[in-house]
Structures are given as C-alpha cells and as structure tokens.
Residue, then its C-alpha position, 0 to 999 in steps of 0.5 A: m500500500s502506498t501513500r498518494i500525495i498531491l502538491v502545488g508549490r514553487i521550485s525552491h532552487d535551480l534545477e540540475l538534471k543528473v544521471t545515476a552512476n549504476n544504471k544511467k537513468k536521468v534523475l532530478n531532485f528538487n524541493l517544492a515550497c508549499r504552504n501547510s495548514d498553518n500557512k507556513t512554508v514547508f519544503i517537500p523533497v521531490t524526485a523525478w525520473e527519466k522523461n519527467a525529469e528532463n521536461i521539468s528541468t528544461y521547461s521549469g526552474k526556480g520560483k516556477r509553480l508546479y502541480v505534483e502527484g506522486e507517492w511518499r517514499i522512504n529510503v533507509w541506509e547505514k553508513d559508518g554505523i549510522k542509520h540515515k533516512d530520506v523521505f521524499v515524493n516520487l513524482e509520477n505526474y505533474e503540470f506546469c502552473d505558470p502561464k506559458p510565455d507569450d512569444e509576441q509579448t517576449l519579442f516586444e519586450e526584447q525589442f523595446s527594453d529600457e536599455s534599448l530605449s535609453e541607448s536610442i535617446v542618448 
C-alpha cells in the first residue's frame, strides 16, 4: 500500500538534471515550497525520473509553480554505523502552473527594453 500525495508549490532552487552512476537513468531532485495548514512554508523533497525529469528541468526552474502527484517514499541506509533516512515524493505526474510565455509579448519586450530605449535617446 502506498501513500498518494498531491502538491502545488514553487521550485525552491535551480534545477540540475543528473544521471545515476549504476544504471544511467536521468534523475532530478528538487524541493517544492508549499504552504501547510498553518500557512507556513514547508519544503517537500521531490524526485523525478527519466522523461519527467528532463521536461521539468528544461521547461521549469526556480520560483516556477508546479502541480505534483506522486507517492511518499522512504529510503533507509547505514553508513559508518549510522542509520540515515530520506523521505521524499516520487513524482509520477505533474503540470506546469505558470502561464506559458507569450512569444509576441517576449519579442516586444526584447525589442523595446529600457536599455534599448535609453541607448536610442542618448
């Protein structure tokens, strides 16, 4: 039996897509900043694999909102006689929550940025 979880939050740091050493799978680990019932920010660790990891690292980033579905996972291991435990959400589905940038608006902003206007005035 697994525990399903649904989260909506913001990616808390820059994303770095990695490849596992042993089986060469793409993996993306990040924290999702979410509000709890006390309206306090909590940082939930999330792990995405393969195509999901690639897409999120390519099309999203720090500060972007993300809807995440997955299940809680717990990894327990021992190193140098000390037990360690990781609790995280294993991402299964996701959706980008921020609106897609409007290409025409972006082009307009690039052509008429404050810098270009100030250069043409001088």
